Backbone as ProteinMPNN parsed JSONL, in Angstrom:
{"seq_chain_A": "MKPCMKPVLASVVFGILTLGVLFPCTPVLADIYRYTDDNGVMHITNLPTSPDYKLWIKERRVIIRAGIDMTKYGPLIQKASDKYKVDYSLVKAVIKAESNFNHKAVSPKGAQGLMQLMPKTASTLQVRDSFEPESNIEGGVKYLRYLMNVYNGHLPLALAAYNAGEKAVARYGGIPPYAETQGYVRRVMALYKQYSAEPKEGRTAIVSMRPEVVSD", "coords_chain_A": {"N_chain_A": [[-125.667, -206.184, 64.434], [-126.121, -207.859, 61.328], [-125.79, -211.33, 60.136], [-122.467, -212.292, 59.094], [-121.022, -211.144, 56.0], [-120.203, -212.864, 52.94], [-116.746, -213.761, 52.424], [-115.615, -212.667, 49.995], [-117.427, -210.65, 49.256], [-117.295, -209.102, 51.536], [-114.703, -208.166, 51.354], [-114.876, -206.564, 49.08], [-116.67, -204.592, 49.944], [-115.251, -203.542, 52.127], [-113.094, -202.447, 50.77], [-114.296, -200.367, 49.317], [-115.287, -198.772, 51.389], [-112.962, -197.887, 52.596], [-111.877, -196.1, 50.826], [-112.533, -193.457, 51.304], [-110.916, -192.81, 53.451], [-108.301, -193.199, 52.557], [-108.136, -191.514, 50.37], [-108.9, -188.644, 50.997], [-109.609, -186.272, 49.69], [-111.141, -186.972, 47.589], [-114.399, -187.133, 46.279], [-116.26, -189.42, 47.646], [-118.958, -191.648, 47.808], [-119.862, -193.418, 50.473], [-121.871, -195.134, 51.263], [-123.26, -198.302, 50.516], [-124.689, -199.947, 47.754], [-126.869, -202.433, 46.243], [-128.012, -204.853, 43.848], [-129.774, -207.745, 42.626], [-129.571, -209.45, 39.642], [-131.568, -210.923, 36.921], [-130.293, -213.294, 36.475], [-129.374, -214.075, 38.85], [-127.086, -212.876, 39.683], [-125.286, -210.874, 41.857], [-124.963, -207.392, 42.075], [-122.817, -204.881, 43.14], [-122.297, -201.61, 44.36], [-120.993, -198.305, 45.077], [-121.931, -196.163, 43.866], [-124.808, -195.863, 42.701], [-126.459, -196.536, 39.619], [-128.95, -196.931, 38.661], [-132.484, -197.253, 39.478], [-132.81, -199.819, 40.344], [-130.915, -200.537, 42.173], [-130.606, -200.98, 45.624], [-130.295, -199.587, 48.891], [-127.87, -201.081, 50.81], [-125.727, -201.331, 52.68], [-125.11, -199.012, 55.113], [-122.767, -196.66, 55.793], [-121.396, -195.639, 58.83], [-120.268, -192.561, 59.576], [-117.814, -190.222, 60.723], [-117.157, -187.062, 59.951], [-114.457, -185.007, 59.793], [-113.622, -181.827, 59.386], [-110.773, -180.649, 59.312], [-108.796, -178.365, 61.111], [-109.016, -176.118, 59.44], [-108.158, -172.889, 58.775], [-110.132, -170.339, 59.643], [-109.862, -167.684, 59.331], [-108.792, -164.902, 57.32], [-106.232, -164.316, 57.599], [-104.255, -166.164, 57.729], [-101.949, -166.64, 55.907], [-100.448, -164.297, 56.427], [-99.894, -164.541, 59.125], [-98.372, -166.867, 59.055], [-96.156, -166.006, 57.571], [-94.968, -164.048, 59.268], [-94.512, -165.584, 61.564], [-92.691, -167.457, 60.653], [-90.558, -165.78, 60.022], [-89.767, -164.674, 62.5], [-89.465, -166.862, 64.057], [-91.507, -167.857, 65.722], [-94.026, -169.872, 67.007], [-96.632, -170.705, 64.81], [-99.214, -171.433, 65.746], [-99.199, -170.285, 68.265], [-99.09, -167.536, 67.707], [-101.535, -167.269, 66.418], [-103.205, -167.896, 68.569], [-102.711, -165.736, 70.304], [-103.681, -163.588, 68.771], [-106.375, -164.311, 68.586], [-107.143, -164.137, 71.298], [-106.564, -161.455, 71.808], [-107.949, -159.776, 69.906], [-109.927, -161.182, 68.649], [-109.605, -161.622, 65.954], [-110.305, -159.24, 64.741], [-109.388, -156.671, 62.838], [-109.789, -154.019, 63.217], [-110.056, -153.529, 65.839], [-110.134, -151.767, 68.958], [-108.924, -151.213, 72.136], [-110.146, -150.284, 75.473], [-107.978, -149.016, 76.625], [-106.594, -148.099, 74.518], [-105.128, -149.786, 72.854], [-104.434, -151.227, 69.671], [-105.699, -152.844, 66.7], [-105.114, -156.179, 65.271], [-103.247, -157.55, 66.956], [-103.336, -155.931, 69.079], [-101.651, -153.544, 69.658], [-100.141, -151.056, 71.601], [-99.983, -147.535, 70.95], [-97.398, -146.358, 71.508], [-95.765, -148.618, 71.694], [-96.14, -149.647, 69.136], [-94.929, -147.638, 67.648], [-92.262, -147.892, 68.478], [-91.738, -150.356, 67.394], [-91.798, -149.756, 64.795], [-94.187, -149.791, 63.391], [-96.31, -148.477, 61.218], [-99.029, -148.275, 60.709], [-101.336, -149.489, 62.704], [-103.746, -150.632, 62.174], [-103.555, -151.896, 59.831], [-103.455, -155.083, 58.689], [-101.124, -156.74, 57.967], [-98.902, -155.204, 58.782], [-99.459, -154.904, 61.502], [-99.468, -157.567, 62.452], [-96.842, -158.286, 61.826], [-95.421, -156.495, 63.515], [-96.457, -157.24, 66.04], [-95.702, -159.952, 66.305], [-92.968, -159.702, 66.184], [-92.532, -158.297, 68.553], [-93.451, -160.176, 70.383], [-91.552, -162.175, 70.004], [-89.306, -160.812, 70.964], [-89.998, -160.557, 73.688], [-90.088, -163.238, 74.446], [-87.432, -163.863, 74.221], [-86.381, -162.205, 76.216], [-87.39, -163.416, 78.524], [-86.215, -165.863, 78.424], [-87.513, -167.875, 76.911], [-89.629, -168.564, 78.535], [-92.8, -168.972, 78.337], [-95.36, -168.274, 79.687], [-94.535, -166.019, 81.225], [-93.689, -164.288, 79.211], [-96.113, -163.861, 77.9], [-97.541, -162.65, 79.954], [-96.11, -160.268, 80.191], [-96.622, -159.225, 77.69], [-99.255, -158.588, 77.972], [-99.454, -157.019, 80.378], [-97.133, -155.567, 80.563], [-93.538, -155.204, 80.77], [-92.51, -154.018, 83.084], [-94.4, -154.52, 85.069], [-94.221, -157.293, 85.348], [-91.602, -157.475, 86.258], [-91.836, -156.077, 88.645], [-93.389, -157.744, 90.263], [-92.012, -160.051, 90.15], [-92.796, -162.153, 88.552], [-95.782, -163.528, 87.09], [-98.068, -160.934, 87.194], [-100.418, -160.173, 89.87], [-102.871, -159.555, 88.689], [-106.219, -159.852, 87.814], [-107.069, -159.702, 85.154], [-104.676, -160.086, 83.682], [-103.794, -162.615, 84.576], [-105.948, -164.169, 83.774], [-105.743, -163.746, 81.054], [-103.285, -164.963, 80.377], [-103.882, -167.653, 80.977], [-105.937, -168.072, 79.132], [-104.7, -167.667, 76.596], [-102.76, -169.69, 76.668], [-104.413, -171.93, 76.741], [-105.751, -171.69, 74.288], [-103.567, -171.892, 72.613], [-102.761, -174.523, 73.065], [-105.026, -175.799, 72.064], [-105.054, -174.997, 69.319], [-102.623, -176.036, 68.53], [-103.102, -178.717, 68.596], [-104.711, -179.19, 66.477], [-105.157, -180.703, 63.244], [-103.242, -180.252, 60.172], [-103.901, -177.313, 58.199], [-106.632, -177.225, 55.911], [-107.067, -179.945, 55.409], [-109.201, -182.777, 55.117], [-110.509, -185.208, 57.1], [-111.857, -188.443, 56.987], [-113.369, -190.511, 59.068], [-114.004, -193.809, 59.307], [-116.546, -195.692, 60.704], [-117.938, -198.7, 62.191], [-119.65, -200.441, 59.655], [-123.17, -200.373, 58.943], [-125.51, -202.795, 58.285], [-128.199, -202.469, 56.207], [-130.047, -203.891, 54.687], [-130.575, -207.352, 53.783]], "CA_chain_A": [[-125.262, -206.372, 63.041], [-126.622, -209.122, 60.809], [-124.729, -212.309, 59.895], [-121.325, -211.814, 58.314], [-121.058, -211.282, 54.557], [-119.209, -213.779, 52.404], [-115.438, -213.121, 52.409], [-115.367, -211.854, 48.801], [-118.247, -209.45, 49.354], [-116.76, -208.285, 52.625], [-113.504, -207.498, 50.848], [-115.307, -205.492, 48.176], [-117.244, -203.52, 50.75], [-114.174, -202.907, 52.889], [-112.31, -201.631, 49.848], [-115.028, -199.135, 49.01], [-115.382, -197.947, 52.587], [-111.68, -197.279, 52.947], [-111.476, -195.08, 49.858], [-112.663, -192.135, 51.903], [-109.797, -192.561, 54.351], [-107.049, -193.145, 51.813], [-108.161, -190.391, 49.441], [-109.887, -187.772, 51.612], [-110.009, -185.171, 48.834], [-111.985, -187.504, 46.535], [-115.779, -187.225, 46.725], [-116.677, -190.819, 47.609], [-120.159, -191.994, 48.542], [-119.459, -194.653, 51.129], [-122.985, -196.046, 51.398], [-123.138, -199.369, 49.523], [-125.958, -200.356, 47.158], [-126.765, -203.692, 45.505], [-129.214, -205.491, 43.316], [-129.533, -209.061, 42.036], [-130.224, -209.48, 38.328], [-132.396, -212.105, 36.622], [-129.449, -214.492, 36.475], [-128.944, -214.345, 40.213], [-125.797, -212.244, 39.947], [-125.407, -209.693, 42.707], [-124.15, -206.249, 41.668], [-122.546, -204.024, 44.298], [-121.664, -200.339, 43.988], [-121.204, -197.162, 45.968], [-122.496, -195.121, 43.008], [-125.89, -196.525, 41.971], [-126.765, -195.93, 38.319], [-130.354, -197.174, 38.306], [-133.333, -197.462, 40.656], [-132.778, -201.222, 40.775], [-130.012, -200.643, 43.329], [-131.195, -200.652, 46.921], [-129.298, -199.379, 49.942], [-127.538, -202.346, 51.468], [-124.916, -201.038, 53.859], [-124.951, -197.581, 55.371], [-121.565, -196.447, 56.595], [-121.456, -194.627, 59.882], [-119.055, -191.765, 59.389], [-117.565, -188.957, 61.398], [-116.368, -186.26, 59.03], [-113.757, -183.948, 60.51], [-112.997, -180.852, 58.51], [-109.82, -180.378, 60.369], [-107.741, -177.377, 61.118], [-109.102, -175.074, 58.435], [-108.055, -171.567, 59.361], [-111.291, -169.617, 59.164], [-109.528, -166.28, 59.119], [-108.085, -164.612, 56.063], [-104.904, -163.831, 57.964], [-103.329, -167.285, 57.844], [-100.652, -166.426, 55.24], [-99.7, -163.232, 57.101], [-99.413, -165.127, 60.377], [-97.305, -167.8, 58.714], [-94.99, -165.235, 57.14], [-94.322, -163.444, 60.435], [-94.052, -166.636, 62.486], [-91.47, -168.015, 60.06], [-89.498, -164.767, 60.086], [-89.301, -164.452, 63.874], [-89.35, -168.161, 64.735], [-92.543, -167.979, 66.75], [-94.98, -170.882, 66.556], [-97.849, -170.217, 64.145], [-100.377, -171.634, 66.616], [-99.11, -169.313, 69.353], [-99.495, -166.234, 67.159], [-102.978, -167.368, 66.203], [-103.84, -167.848, 69.888], [-102.611, -164.363, 70.811], [-104.611, -162.754, 68.002], [-107.73, -164.678, 69.005], [-107.381, -163.588, 72.634], [-106.446, -160.0, 71.805], [-108.909, -159.025, 69.085], [-110.857, -162.09, 67.976], [-109.349, -161.459, 64.525], [-110.878, -157.978, 64.254], [-108.239, -155.797, 62.599], [-110.154, -152.648, 63.581], [-110.312, -153.505, 67.283], [-109.467, -150.774, 69.807], [-109.234, -151.494, 73.535], [-110.395, -149.078, 76.274], [-106.706, -148.356, 76.936], [-106.024, -147.552, 73.292], [-104.408, -150.772, 72.043], [-105.062, -151.227, 68.353], [-105.478, -153.855, 65.68], [-105.203, -157.619, 65.515], [-102.441, -157.961, 68.103], [-103.564, -154.923, 70.119], [-100.422, -152.813, 69.959], [-100.267, -149.689, 72.091], [-99.327, -146.618, 70.012], [-95.976, -146.198, 71.799], [-95.113, -149.878, 71.316], [-96.17, -149.716, 67.676], [-93.911, -146.704, 67.151], [-90.957, -148.512, 68.735], [-91.615, -151.489, 66.469], [-91.863, -149.173, 63.45], [-95.464, -150.119, 62.759], [-96.885, -147.183, 60.839], [-100.493, -148.332, 60.764], [-101.707, -150.677, 63.489], [-104.984, -151.208, 61.654], [-103.215, -152.637, 58.61], [-103.18, -156.417, 59.229], [-99.77, -157.253, 57.803], [-97.997, -154.423, 59.632], [-99.774, -155.204, 62.896], [-98.985, -158.915, 62.76], [-95.379, -158.207, 61.785], [-94.963, -155.85, 64.743], [-96.843, -158.025, 67.204], [-94.883, -161.167, 66.393], [-91.614, -159.223, 66.51], [-92.554, -157.963, 69.976], [-93.583, -161.44, 71.107], [-90.234, -162.81, 69.932], [-88.449, -160.063, 71.883], [-90.353, -160.919, 75.061], [-89.678, -164.629, 74.677], [-85.982, -163.82, 74.445], [-86.158, -161.568, 77.519], [-87.723, -164.366, 79.592], [-85.56, -167.146, 78.132], [-88.458, -168.855, 76.407], [-90.698, -168.852, 79.508], [-93.954, -168.427, 77.631], [-96.318, -167.554, 80.532], [-94.008, -164.698, 81.581], [-93.719, -163.47, 77.999], [-97.507, -163.475, 77.679], [-97.9, -161.692, 81.008], [-95.499, -158.994, 79.821], [-97.339, -158.74, 76.509], [-100.523, -158.034, 78.444], [-99.35, -156.026, 81.458], [-95.884, -154.814, 80.455], [-92.358, -155.782, 81.418], [-92.329, -153.446, 84.419], [-95.295, -155.216, 85.999], [-93.642, -158.618, 85.589], [-90.41, -157.262, 87.087], [-92.272, -155.616, 89.967], [-93.909, -158.867, 91.049], [-91.135, -161.208, 90.007], [-93.542, -163.231, 87.893], [-97.059, -163.069, 86.534], [-98.7, -160.01, 88.142], [-101.661, -160.681, 90.457], [-104.022, -158.886, 88.092], [-107.172, -160.841, 87.294], [-107.064, -159.644, 83.69], [-103.444, -160.683, 83.156], [-103.79, -164.054, 84.858], [-106.937, -164.764, 82.875], [-105.203, -163.657, 79.696], [-102.26, -166.003, 80.219], [-104.573, -168.947, 80.928], [-106.7, -168.162, 77.878], [-103.792, -167.847, 75.458], [-102.153, -171.015, 76.769], [-105.44, -172.907, 76.365], [-105.937, -171.571, 72.843], [-102.341, -172.404, 71.99], [-102.86, -175.984, 73.125], [-106.099, -176.195, 71.152], [-104.63, -174.822, 67.928], [-101.495, -176.936, 68.261], [-103.622, -180.078, 68.456], [-105.462, -179.31, 65.235], [-104.396, -181.155, 62.071], [-102.826, -179.204, 59.256], [-104.981, -176.616, 57.521], [-107.083, -177.621, 54.591], [-107.238, -181.381, 55.228], [-110.454, -183.345, 55.574], [-110.345, -186.62, 57.457], [-113.098, -189.195, 57.1], [-113.118, -191.649, 59.947], [-115.049, -194.795, 59.065], [-116.932, -196.499, 61.84], [-118.44, -200.002, 61.762], [-120.77, -200.273, 58.734], [-124.453, -200.898, 59.382], [-126.223, -203.463, 57.208], [-129.586, -202.022, 56.181], [-130.86, -204.989, 54.168], [-129.788, -208.535, 53.426]], "C_chain_A": [[-125.707, -207.755, 62.582], [-125.473, -210.057, 60.475], [-123.693, -211.794, 58.919], [-121.537, -212.049, 56.826], [-120.051, -212.337, 54.142], [-117.882, -213.051, 52.294], [-115.211, -212.22, 51.219], [-116.141, -210.555, 48.878], [-117.723, -208.531, 50.436], [-115.544, -207.516, 52.157], [-113.867, -206.34, 49.942], [-115.813, -204.302, 48.967], [-116.163, -202.785, 51.517], [-113.349, -201.985, 52.0], [-112.991, -200.325, 49.537], [-115.063, -198.209, 50.207], [-114.083, -197.242, 52.902], [-111.222, -196.239, 51.952], [-111.519, -193.695, 50.47], [-111.535, -191.796, 52.833], [-108.507, -192.367, 53.573], [-106.979, -191.946, 50.889], [-109.196, -189.378, 49.911], [-110.344, -186.634, 50.737], [-110.941, -185.641, 47.722], [-113.407, -187.633, 47.032], [-116.299, -188.65, 46.581], [-117.961, -190.979, 48.409], [-119.918, -193.353, 49.164], [-120.623, -195.591, 51.401], [-122.936, -197.047, 50.239], [-124.524, -199.824, 49.065], [-125.757, -201.677, 46.406], [-128.101, -204.032, 44.854], [-128.815, -206.818, 42.693], [-130.297, -209.15, 40.723], [-130.971, -210.793, 38.113], [-131.605, -213.402, 36.619], [-128.921, -214.836, 37.866], [-127.602, -213.741, 40.572], [-126.015, -210.97, 40.768], [-124.445, -208.608, 42.232], [-124.034, -205.289, 42.853], [-121.858, -202.75, 43.834], [-121.856, -199.31, 45.091], [-121.78, -195.986, 45.189], [-123.601, -195.743, 42.159], [-126.247, -195.778, 40.689], [-128.192, -196.183, 37.868], [-131.153, -197.403, 39.577], [-133.366, -198.899, 41.147], [-131.894, -201.421, 42.0], [-130.739, -200.191, 44.593], [-130.073, -200.498, 47.947], [-129.105, -200.677, 50.711], [-126.78, -202.097, 52.763], [-124.75, -199.53, 53.979], [-123.756, -197.396, 56.28], [-121.821, -195.366, 57.628], [-120.163, -193.844, 59.84], [-119.027, -190.562, 60.316], [-116.659, -188.165, 60.476], [-115.778, -185.085, 59.787], [-113.114, -183.023, 59.494], [-111.974, -180.138, 59.376], [-108.904, -179.212, 60.088], [-107.85, -176.295, 60.075], [-109.097, -173.727, 59.133], [-109.172, -170.713, 58.789], [-111.006, -168.129, 58.974], [-108.825, -166.121, 57.786], [-106.649, -164.202, 56.327], [-103.857, -164.935, 58.055], [-101.979, -167.062, 57.176], [-99.802, -165.351, 55.906], [-99.117, -163.736, 58.422], [-98.235, -166.051, 60.095], [-96.024, -167.066, 58.345], [-94.227, -164.669, 58.332], [-93.78, -164.499, 61.389], [-92.784, -167.3, 61.957], [-90.298, -167.049, 60.231], [-88.904, -164.653, 61.479], [-89.233, -165.736, 64.701], [-90.28, -168.257, 65.946], [-93.608, -168.926, 66.2], [-96.246, -170.238, 65.985], [-99.061, -170.302, 65.071], [-100.379, -170.659, 67.784], [-99.556, -167.938, 68.871], [-101.006, -166.201, 66.958], [-103.735, -167.259, 67.524], [-103.827, -166.437, 70.461], [-103.598, -163.456, 70.081], [-106.053, -163.043, 68.408], [-108.07, -164.048, 70.349], [-107.405, -162.065, 72.629], [-107.604, -159.307, 71.09], [-109.983, -159.871, 68.43], [-110.81, -161.897, 66.463], [-110.042, -160.233, 63.914], [-109.754, -156.967, 64.078], [-108.522, -154.331, 62.931], [-110.37, -152.493, 65.09], [-109.489, -152.432, 67.992], [-109.888, -151.054, 71.244], [-109.53, -150.198, 74.281], [-109.114, -148.316, 76.604], [-106.002, -147.819, 75.688], [-105.214, -148.513, 72.453], [-105.172, -151.002, 70.742], [-104.734, -152.466, 67.519], [-105.513, -155.293, 66.15], [-104.465, -158.063, 66.763], [-102.412, -156.897, 69.188], [-102.27, -154.237, 70.57], [-100.757, -151.427, 70.494], [-99.502, -148.768, 71.139], [-97.825, -146.465, 70.246], [-95.197, -147.449, 71.388], [-95.044, -150.009, 69.8], [-95.101, -148.818, 67.068], [-92.51, -147.29, 67.319], [-90.682, -149.642, 67.747], [-91.676, -151.054, 65.009], [-93.086, -149.651, 62.667], [-96.171, -148.803, 62.464], [-98.399, -147.151, 60.972], [-100.917, -149.621, 61.459], [-102.986, -151.337, 62.995], [-104.766, -151.946, 60.326], [-102.734, -154.013, 59.056], [-101.733, -156.882, 59.123], [-98.781, -156.531, 58.704], [-98.202, -154.756, 61.102], [-99.238, -156.575, 63.296], [-97.463, -158.946, 62.785], [-94.839, -157.622, 63.084], [-95.259, -156.67, 65.979], [-95.995, -159.266, 67.39], [-93.436, -160.805, 66.732], [-91.511, -158.92, 68.005], [-92.637, -159.228, 70.824], [-92.254, -162.19, 71.124], [-89.265, -162.141, 70.906], [-88.723, -160.478, 73.329], [-89.951, -162.356, 75.384], [-88.172, -164.724, 74.895], [-85.653, -163.25, 75.823], [-86.353, -162.574, 78.647], [-87.23, -165.784, 79.279], [-86.541, -168.245, 77.716], [-89.567, -169.227, 77.368], [-91.974, -168.19, 78.997], [-94.965, -167.713, 78.531], [-95.832, -166.16, 80.933], [-94.029, -163.761, 80.377], [-95.138, -162.987, 77.712], [-97.976, -162.463, 78.712], [-97.346, -160.313, 80.681], [-96.184, -158.393, 78.602], [-98.626, -158.048, 76.94], [-100.353, -156.868, 79.408], [-98.093, -155.174, 81.385], [-94.75, -155.465, 81.232], [-92.187, -155.276, 82.844], [-93.19, -154.16, 85.448], [-94.748, -156.6, 86.336], [-92.421, -158.501, 86.49], [-90.8, -156.884, 88.513], [-92.701, -156.78, 90.851], [-93.042, -160.12, 90.935], [-91.811, -162.403, 89.373], [-94.814, -162.665, 87.293], [-97.748, -162.172, 87.554], [-100.035, -160.552, 88.656], [-102.897, -159.945, 89.948], [-104.941, -159.952, 87.502], [-107.148, -160.876, 85.768], [-105.848, -160.368, 83.11], [-103.409, -162.185, 83.387], [-104.791, -164.791, 83.971], [-106.449, -164.796, 81.439], [-104.186, -164.769, 79.437], [-102.914, -167.38, 80.111], [-105.286, -169.131, 79.588], [-105.783, -168.42, 76.684], [-103.157, -169.236, 75.487], [-103.147, -172.104, 76.354], [-105.682, -172.889, 74.858], [-104.741, -172.145, 72.087], [-102.365, -173.934, 71.953], [-103.897, -176.493, 72.13], [-105.653, -176.119, 69.697], [-103.487, -175.765, 67.562], [-101.961, -178.36, 68.007], [-104.379, -180.285, 67.154], [-104.578, -179.858, 64.12], [-104.068, -179.986, 61.158], [-104.024, -178.609, 58.531], [-105.329, -177.272, 56.192], [-107.295, -179.109, 54.376], [-108.601, -181.802, 55.752], [-110.227, -184.814, 55.864], [-111.708, -187.272, 57.556], [-112.798, -190.451, 57.897], [-114.269, -192.624, 59.803], [-115.293, -195.624, 60.312], [-117.425, -197.851, 61.31], [-119.634, -199.801, 60.84], [-122.029, -200.939, 59.268], [-125.167, -201.516, 58.189], [-127.694, -203.083, 57.294], [-130.501, -203.13, 55.702], [-129.971, -206.171, 53.837], [-130.443, -209.263, 52.267]], "O_chain_A": [[-125.674, -208.711, 63.357], [-124.312, -209.652, 60.518], [-123.983, -210.981, 58.041], [-122.157, -213.036, 56.432], [-119.146, -212.67, 54.906], [-117.872, -211.838, 52.09], [-114.676, -211.122, 51.374], [-115.599, -209.483, 48.605], [-117.71, -207.311, 50.267], [-115.364, -206.351, 52.513], [-113.261, -205.271, 50.008], [-115.442, -203.158, 48.705], [-116.151, -201.554, 51.56], [-112.956, -200.893, 52.41], [-112.342, -199.279, 49.495], [-114.888, -196.999, 50.066], [-114.09, -196.124, 53.417], [-110.242, -195.544, 52.219], [-110.658, -192.858, 50.199], [-111.21, -190.621, 53.005], [-107.712, -191.481, 53.885], [-105.898, -191.412, 50.643], [-110.258, -189.255, 49.301], [-111.397, -186.058, 51.011], [-111.48, -184.817, 46.983], [-113.624, -188.19, 48.108], [-116.735, -189.042, 45.499], [-118.056, -190.513, 49.544], [-119.782, -194.344, 48.447], [-120.394, -196.752, 51.742], [-122.609, -196.677, 49.111], [-125.416, -200.055, 49.882], [-124.647, -202.007, 45.988], [-129.161, -203.558, 45.263], [-127.67, -207.004, 42.282], [-131.512, -208.954, 40.685], [-131.009, -211.657, 38.989], [-132.177, -214.485, 36.745], [-128.129, -215.764, 38.035], [-127.036, -214.042, 41.623], [-126.822, -210.111, 40.413], [-123.261, -208.867, 42.014], [-125.031, -204.937, 43.483], [-120.944, -202.797, 43.011], [-122.756, -199.423, 45.923], [-122.083, -194.94, 45.764], [-123.356, -196.113, 41.01], [-126.327, -194.55, 40.673], [-128.605, -195.706, 36.81], [-130.588, -197.709, 40.627], [-133.882, -199.179, 42.229], [-132.095, -202.357, 42.773], [-131.399, -199.152, 44.612], [-129.049, -201.178, 47.884], [-130.062, -201.283, 51.195], [-127.16, -202.603, 53.82], [-124.301, -198.865, 53.045], [-123.729, -197.908, 57.399], [-122.391, -194.317, 57.329], [-119.085, -194.401, 60.044], [-120.056, -189.972, 60.646], [-115.515, -188.555, 60.244], [-116.504, -184.268, 60.353], [-112.159, -183.406, 58.817], [-112.274, -179.165, 60.068], [-108.324, -179.078, 59.01], [-106.867, -175.596, 59.828], [-109.943, -173.46, 59.987], [-109.171, -170.394, 57.6], [-111.87, -167.399, 58.488], [-108.329, -167.087, 57.204], [-105.93, -163.793, 55.415], [-102.708, -164.678, 58.414], [-100.948, -167.274, 57.814], [-98.578, -165.467, 55.951], [-97.991, -163.399, 58.785], [-97.228, -166.025, 60.802], [-94.934, -167.461, 58.759], [-93.004, -164.786, 58.41], [-92.704, -164.325, 61.961], [-91.901, -167.662, 62.735], [-89.183, -167.462, 60.548], [-87.687, -164.547, 61.634], [-88.974, -165.694, 65.904], [-89.884, -168.68, 67.032], [-94.035, -168.788, 65.053], [-96.843, -169.351, 66.595], [-99.842, -169.355, 65.168], [-101.444, -170.25, 68.246], [-100.316, -167.254, 69.556], [-101.666, -165.217, 67.292], [-104.779, -166.61, 67.595], [-104.818, -165.991, 71.039], [-104.277, -162.644, 70.71], [-106.857, -162.122, 68.555], [-109.154, -163.49, 70.523], [-108.179, -161.453, 73.364], [-108.176, -158.352, 71.618], [-110.853, -159.347, 67.734], [-111.828, -161.995, 65.778], [-110.327, -160.203, 62.716], [-109.222, -156.457, 65.064], [-107.613, -153.501, 62.927], [-110.817, -151.444, 65.553], [-108.319, -152.213, 67.679], [-111.082, -151.124, 71.537], [-109.204, -149.119, 73.787], [-109.153, -147.107, 76.836], [-104.958, -147.174, 75.779], [-104.657, -148.11, 71.431], [-106.402, -150.974, 70.719], [-103.652, -153.045, 67.619], [-105.893, -155.584, 67.284], [-104.985, -158.859, 67.544], [-101.584, -156.942, 70.098], [-101.863, -154.349, 71.726], [-101.565, -150.708, 69.906], [-98.483, -149.172, 70.579], [-97.054, -146.444, 69.287], [-94.113, -147.356, 70.812], [-94.027, -150.426, 69.247], [-94.448, -149.188, 66.093], [-91.676, -147.198, 66.418], [-89.547, -149.855, 67.323], [-91.615, -151.883, 64.101], [-93.027, -149.88, 61.459], [-96.582, -148.098, 63.386], [-98.979, -146.118, 61.308], [-100.863, -150.704, 60.875], [-103.278, -152.476, 63.358], [-105.693, -152.542, 59.777], [-101.711, -154.114, 59.733], [-101.173, -157.372, 60.104], [-97.921, -157.16, 59.321], [-97.238, -154.876, 61.859], [-98.627, -156.725, 64.355], [-96.865, -159.563, 63.666], [-93.917, -158.173, 63.686], [-94.416, -156.787, 66.869], [-95.61, -159.596, 68.511], [-92.767, -161.52, 67.478], [-90.511, -159.251, 68.642], [-91.975, -159.338, 71.856], [-91.877, -162.771, 72.142], [-88.496, -162.817, 71.589], [-87.794, -160.721, 74.1], [-89.516, -162.639, 76.5], [-87.698, -165.564, 75.66], [-84.762, -163.745, 76.512], [-85.586, -162.593, 79.61], [-87.755, -166.769, 79.798], [-86.407, -169.399, 78.124], [-90.37, -170.11, 77.068], [-92.193, -166.997, 79.203], [-95.403, -166.621, 78.172], [-96.625, -165.22, 80.978], [-94.35, -162.58, 80.509], [-95.34, -161.836, 77.326], [-98.715, -161.532, 78.392], [-98.026, -159.305, 80.87], [-96.308, -157.172, 78.5], [-99.035, -157.049, 76.349], [-101.025, -155.845, 79.275], [-97.996, -154.159, 82.075], [-94.969, -156.176, 82.212], [-91.762, -156.028, 83.721], [-92.755, -154.381, 86.578], [-94.808, -157.027, 87.489], [-92.221, -159.327, 87.381], [-90.167, -157.323, 89.473], [-92.409, -156.8, 92.047], [-93.328, -161.135, 91.569], [-91.434, -163.545, 89.634], [-94.908, -161.468, 87.022], [-97.991, -162.607, 88.68], [-100.708, -161.307, 87.955], [-103.855, -159.739, 90.693], [-104.492, -160.842, 86.78], [-107.201, -161.947, 85.164], [-105.969, -161.157, 82.173], [-103.037, -162.944, 82.492], [-104.52, -165.888, 83.484], [-106.706, -165.747, 80.701], [-104.228, -165.432, 78.401], [-102.542, -168.181, 79.253], [-105.242, -170.206, 78.989], [-106.06, -169.29, 75.859], [-103.03, -169.883, 74.448], [-102.774, -173.078, 75.7], [-105.802, -173.94, 74.228], [-104.894, -172.799, 71.055], [-102.03, -174.55, 70.942], [-103.678, -177.49, 71.442], [-105.849, -177.063, 68.931], [-103.394, -176.233, 66.428], [-101.306, -179.12, 67.295], [-104.66, -181.42, 66.768], [-103.394, -179.529, 64.045], [-104.557, -178.873, 61.351], [-105.021, -179.286, 58.279], [-104.477, -177.788, 55.469], [-107.667, -179.517, 53.276], [-109.097, -181.237, 56.727], [-109.806, -185.574, 54.992], [-112.623, -186.704, 58.152], [-112.066, -191.333, 57.45], [-115.403, -192.292, 60.147], [-114.366, -196.184, 60.897], [-117.337, -198.114, 60.11], [-120.555, -199.064, 61.194], [-121.957, -201.952, 59.964], [-125.405, -200.838, 57.19], [-128.356, -203.332, 58.301], [-131.599, -203.306, 56.23], [-128.766, -206.019, 53.634], [-129.934, -210.288, 51.815]]}, "name": "protein", "num_of_chains": 1, "seq": "MKPCMKPVLASVVFGILTLGVLFPCTPVLADIYRYTDDNGVMHITNLPTSPDYKLWIKERRVIIRAGIDMTKYGPLIQKASDKYKVDYSLVKAVIKAESNFNHKAVSPKGAQGLMQLMPKTASTLQVRDSFEPESNIEGGVKYLRYLMNVYNGHLPLALAAYNAGEKAVARYGGIPPYAETQGYVRRVMALYKQYSAEPKEGRTAIVSMRPEVVSD"}
């Protein structure tokens, strides 16, 4: 980096650079331009209005478009998770692992829809159409809540039962030694951790790094 700017100029530049952090929804150009007029007065801006302005400081930025739910099912997931007190990120993780957000998904064993409900389970949960997203999510989250209650909040056991059934968990006294079920539990737990770490949906964070002086 080249020699330090004068304190006043540094303050101006710092103020412009931080706008993107303080007001992430505002379209701010953080690169800084300047020109010196015939009277020797230096003009500084982040929005150049004439070709006289030359790039002076280029901000190094990492733009994180954080936590935007790329599925159209976010509101339905939120509604069911609120109703049954199941973490939104957990429901999202289960849907991702079960169907990859394909509401028409059908497994080789006959499980259907976003949360892959077996026909008998869907009937018990009063889900009339497993391919209808809202009904499927409602039933799946209700079932997940039931299993979490059965296993006293022990999430890996609840997930194992969701995948292999309660009888299999009871038979082995824990997560069954099925490769599919063990892989499923690991995958959902990893996805749950990933989704839980994401910032809230719809926010954009702009992280400003050290500015690079292009010209002096």
